[in-house]
BADONU-144292 format. One record per residue (C-alpha): residue in one letter; residue number from 1; x, y, z. Coordinates in Angstrom, 1 decimal, padded with zeros to 4 digits. Layout:
BEGIN
+------+-----+--------+--------+--------+
| code | pos |      u |      v |      w |
+------+-----+--------+--------+--------+
|    A | NUM |      X |      Y |      Z |
...
+------+-----+--------+--------+--------+
This chain:
BEGIN
+------+-----+--------+--------+--------+
| code | pos |      u |      v |      w |
+------+-----+--------+--------+--------+
|    M |   1 |  000.4 |  000.1 |  000.4 |
|    H |   2 |  001.9 |  003.4 | -001.5 |
|    T |   3 |  000.0 |  006.9 |  000.2 |
|    F |   4 |  000.6 |  009.8 | -001.6 |
|    D |   5 | -000.5 |  013.6 | -000.6 |
|    A |   6 | -002.0 |  015.6 | -003.7 |
|    V |   7 | -002.7 |  018.8 | -004.9 |
|    V |   8 | -005.5 |  020.2 | -005.3 |
|    E |   9 | -006.8 |  023.3 | -007.3 |
|    R |  10 | -009.5 |  024.4 | -009.2 |
|    C |  11 | -008.6 |  025.5 | -012.8 |
|    P |  12 | -011.2 |  029.5 | -012.8 |
|    D |  13 | -011.4 |  029.2 | -016.6 |
|    T |  14 | -012.4 |  025.6 | -017.1 |
|    G |  15 | -014.6 |  024.7 | -013.7 |
|    Y |  16 | -011.8 |  021.4 | -013.5 |
|    Y |  17 | -010.2 |  020.9 | -009.9 |
|    V |  18 | -006.5 |  019.6 | -011.2 |
|    G |  19 | -004.7 |  017.7 | -009.2 |
|    Y |  20 | -000.3 |  016.8 | -008.9 |
|    V |  21 |  001.7 |  014.3 | -007.0 |
|    P |  22 |  005.0 |  016.4 | -005.4 |
|    S |  23 |  008.5 |  015.0 | -006.6 |
|    F |  24 |  006.2 |  012.8 | -009.4 |
|    S |  25 |  006.4 |  012.9 | -012.5 |
|    G |  26 |  003.9 |  012.5 | -014.6 |
|    A |  27 |  001.1 |  012.2 | -011.4 |
|    H |  28 | -000.8 |  014.1 | -012.5 |
|    A |  29 | -005.1 |  014.6 | -013.4 |
|    Q |  30 | -007.6 |  016.7 | -013.6 |
|    G |  31 | -011.5 |  015.8 | -012.7 |
|    K |  32 | -015.2 |  017.8 | -013.2 |
|    T |  33 | -015.1 |  017.1 | -009.3 |
|    L |  34 | -012.9 |  015.9 | -006.1 |
|    D |  35 | -014.1 |  013.0 | -006.2 |
|    E |  36 | -013.6 |  012.1 | -009.9 |
|    L |  37 | -009.9 |  014.2 | -009.6 |
|    R |  38 | -009.9 |  011.2 | -006.8 |
|    V |  39 | -010.4 |  008.0 | -009.2 |
|    N |  40 | -008.6 |  010.0 | -011.5 |
|    L |  41 | -004.9 |  010.6 | -009.5 |
|    E |  42 | -005.7 |  006.8 | -008.5 |
|    E |  43 | -005.7 |  005.9 | -011.5 |
|    V |  44 | -002.8 |  007.0 | -013.1 |
|    I |  45 | -000.2 |  006.8 | -010.2 |
|    T |  46 | -001.2 |  003.7 | -010.6 |
|    L |  47 | -000.4 |  003.2 | -013.9 |
|    L |  48 |  003.0 |  004.8 | -013.1 |
|    L |  49 |  003.9 |  002.3 | -010.5 |
|    E |  50 |  003.4 | -001.0 | -012.9 |
|    D |  51 |  007.5 |  001.3 | -013.4 |
|    G |  52 |  008.2 |  000.2 | -010.2 |
|    D |  53 |  008.2 |  002.9 | -007.4 |
|    P |  54 |  008.8 |  006.2 | -008.1 |
|    H |  55 |  012.0 |  008.1 | -006.6 |
|    I |  56 |  010.0 |  011.2 | -005.2 |
|    Q |  57 |  013.3 |  014.0 | -004.4 |
|    S |  58 |  011.4 |  015.7 | -001.2 |
|    E |  59 |  009.4 |  015.1 |  001.1 |
|    F |  60 |  005.3 |  017.1 |  000.8 |
|    V |  61 |  004.7 |  019.2 |  004.2 |
|    G |  62 |  002.2 |  021.1 |  003.5 |
|    L |  63 |  000.7 |  024.4 |  002.8 |
|    Q |  64 |  001.6 |  028.1 |  004.2 |
|    R |  65 | -001.0 |  031.2 |  003.5 |
|    I |  66 |  000.6 |  034.2 |  002.9 |
|    R |  67 | -001.5 |  037.3 |  003.2 |
|    V |  68 |  000.3 |  041.2 |  001.6 |
|    A |  69 | -001.1 |  043.8 |  001.8 |
+------+-----+--------+--------+--------+
């Protein structure tokens, strides 16, 4: 069992959710809903793992909100 953290954004032009796994080349997908995005990310990650475990060079820590005037 593998666990990956994905960054999720919403495209303002299409309304689609876009997600990617930092430092995992090729691990990105999109979906109309968050559920569809999760399913699509699971599928692409499963396909990528068929080539073996990824060589991830950094660890996702989290997000910080920065406010500037």
